[in-house]
Every structure is written in C-alpha cells, then in structure tokens.
N, C-alpha and C positions, 0 to 999 in steps of 0.2 A: 525648468529651462525658464531659465531669465526671459525676460522682454527689455529688448535695444530698441525695438523699433516696430512701429504698426505703420499698415500699408493698407491704402483703399485706391484696387485698382478696379475702375470703371465701374463703379458702384450704382446700380441702379434701380428703387425701388417702386412700383407701380400698383394701385390699388383702384379698388370699383367703389364709385360712388353709388347712394342710393337709385338712382337710375340707370346701375347696370354700367355704365361706361366708367373707362380706363382715366384715370389721370396719371401724373410722373411727380411724385412727391422729392423722388431724389433721379437725375438724370446725370450719368457715368461721371460722377463725382471720383475724383482722383486727388491723393492726396499723402505727402508721410509726415509721421508724429515719433520723433523718437524721444530716447530718454536724455532727460533734463532740458528738454527743450517746449518752451511751453506756446502754441497755438490758441487764436482766436475766431470765432468762423462768427458773423457778424451777417445779418439777415436779417427780413422784415417778418411778421407772421406768418408761418404757412409755407415759408422757403424752402424749407426742407431741412431745418436743423436738429431739432431733435428727433426725426427718421435716422437722419445720418449717425445720432450718437445711438439710437437704439439698435442698429445694425453693428455700433463697432463692439457694442460690448454681447452682440450673440441674444438680445430680448426679440430681436423682429432675422428672417433673412432676406437677403434680395434677391429680386429676381432675374437683376444680372450683376457681373462682377464678382469682386473678391473680396475679404478682409486678412489682409496677409498677420499674423506675430511670426517678425523673422522669418520672413518669409514662406510661413506655414499657412494654408491653405483652412480660416478658422470656421468658414462659412461649412463644415460639415459639421463641425462639432454638436453635440448634444449636451444633452446635462451636467452630466459626468465631468465630461471634460472640462466646460467652461469652468464646473467648480474647483479644478486643479490651480485653478490662475486665479479666482478671485480675490484673490490677495497681492495681487499684481494690478490689481484695472478694477477701479470702483468709477460709481457716477452717481453724481449727485443731480435727480432730474427736478423741474422749477411743481411741477404735484408729485411732493415728497410723500407722502399719503402711501403711494405704491409702492415704498421701501422700506415702509416700515410696519409694525405687524400695531391697529389704532388699538387694541386690549390692555396692552401690555406698557408696563410704566415705561417712561425714560430708559431710567438704567439698563432695564431689561432688555432692550431692543438694541443696547450697544454692548452690552458682554453676550449675547447671543452670538453678536459677527466675532467678538473677541477669541470667544470657545472655540468657537467654527473655523475661523483663522486664521489663528496665533500661539503662539507655545507661552501664554504670557499665565502668571499663576494670580488663583480669587484675587491675591493683596497687590499684585503689580496691574490686573486688569481694572479693579478701584478705582486706584492712583491715576490711572489713566485716564478715566471717566473722568474723575474731579479735576484735574488738569485741563482738562479741554473744554470744558463744563465754562469754567471763568474765561476761558479765550475766547471762547464763542457768544460770551455773553448771556449763557444762560441761567437762572440763577440756581445754587445747588437744594433750594427747596422743593426743585421741580422733577427731583431722581423718583419719587413715588409715585410722579404723575400719569394716568393713562394718557396715551397719545393722543388721542381723541379730543383729549379736553385740551392741547396745545394750540394756539393759534395757529395761520396758516404761514408765518415767518420763523416762529419759533419751531414747527417742523423743519421746516429747512434747514434752520441753525442743526438742527438735531442730526439730521441726516448726513449734514457734511462732517459732525462730530465724528457720528460713527462710523463714516469714509476714513477720516484722517484716524481713528485709532486704531486701523489695522497696518496703516503705515505701506500705505500702495504706492507702485513705480508711477504708474500713470494715472490721471483723476480726469473724469468729465465733469463739469460742472455746468450745469444746463441751468441761466439764468439766476445761478446762487445770489444775487442780493436783490433778484428783484422785489418791491413789498415791502423790501424791508427800511425802517427809519435812519436816518444820518450815520446815528451813534452806531448802530447793529449793522452796518454797509460797513463803517472805519472798522469796525472791530475783526470782522468778518476777513477785510482783505488783506491788515495786519497777520491775521493768524495765515492766509493762505503766503504772503510775501516770506513770512518765518519759517513755515513748513517748509516750503519751496529751496529754501536756501539751508536748512539743516537735511532737509532727507533728498536732496536733488530730484526731485519729485518734477513730470512733464503735468503739466495741465493745458487740457482743452477746453475753452473755457467759451460756451457760447451766450451770447449778451446783446442787447440793441445800444449798452451804452459803450460808448469810445472812449470813455477813460478807464473804466475799468477795464476794457481788451489791451489798454494800451501800458495802464500800469502791469497788468500782471504776466502780458504775452510777446514772445519776440518777434513772432510772424501774426496780421492777421491776414484773415481768406474773408471774400464776401460772398454770399450764398443768396442766388436768386433764381425764381422756379427750380431750382432742385440745379442750379449748374453752381460749381467753383470757380471763383477765382483769385488772386493775390492782389491783395491793395495797398498792406502797407511792410513793410518791417521796421522796427525800431532800431 
C-alpha cells in the first residue's frame, strides 16, 4: 500500500502519574499530513509533541481516536503489520539511542535497516552509507565505531542517516538539530532540503526552533497542553 495521507482523528493519550492520577498528554488532536507536504509541530517541553510522534508511528496506542493511513485505522495494527510499512514511514527521535543498537558499529546499524527494508545489494548498501556519512557530517572513520562511543549529536545524525538510507515517503524528525553546533545543523538542514527535493518526502518536524520549522515546512502547528492549533502557513 502506497502512503498518500496520514490523518490524526481526535487522538487522545492519557497516562498515570506516580500518585495514580491521570494526565492528558494529547487531547483530541487532529491534523492531516499528505505526501510531499511537510508540516511542523511546535511547543514547549511536555506539551505532547513526542507523544504525538510515537502514536503516529505505532510505538504507542491512543486512549481514544485514530491514526489513519489512506483512511485505514492503524491503531489496531500489530508489529507484523507495522513492519510492512517501516520502509515508508520512519522517525528520528531526540533520544536516538532508542532506535540504535549501542553494541553494534555505525555501519552495522545502518546496514541492518537496509537489509531488512530495501532490495539494495551489498555494494549498493556500502555506497549508500558512505554517501550519507559525508552529507550528515559524520567522519567515515566512525564506520567501525560502536554506537555507544558516539556523542549524542553523532547518534542523532546516525539515526537520521539510517532513516534516510531507506528512502521513506514520510519522516518524523523529533528535535533533529537540538544540541548540534552551527556547522552540523546547517549540514543536516541542507541534507534534508536536498532529500525532500529529490525524493518528494514529507517531513513532520517537531521543534522549538521557528527558523528550522519555517525553513523545512509549509504549515506550522502549535501544540499546548496536548491541544493542536494551526499557527502559520509559509
């Protein structure tokens, strides 16, 4: 199934705190994300941005509401069904350690994804990894380095490299430039702009940075206390 449109329909997620009280991380959130169109979600820490991303990609289930892909309700999907679509929708989270195997080398982390989610040959995989290493500002000398020895910024760029290597149609970027220096930030933004132009990929950019949101996205939404409102259109 090709992905043309992802829709959040009154998505709600509640949790229990340490005292057993409920709190609402996401409150009847609705939006439409279409192929080839990038959107941003801006809000303070704890406003529900990352919860929204995790629900959208099937890492959590909503308390209420639906996530629809081409009109199909994904909230009933299990791991097997989601695995069929991992090549089309990817996510890079601020804590990249959750998506990388810390014991594996840089190259093995990326190659494992390419083996499972693409039809590239061994030679093509190595070429793809080498090309993206340079574009994300990662030294090729890091290819054999265990992920646990990389800095937080290097891990996040590696997670981005891993996701882009698969050529997804939809890509969630959770604070992808946070903590990077200016040179690394610019390298990442230029790579994302180039990739979007060449592959017609749609980004959902979760960020505190209005400049990043405005540079990459056509529509900016604001989230506050779990509620989403449209803020601006580029």
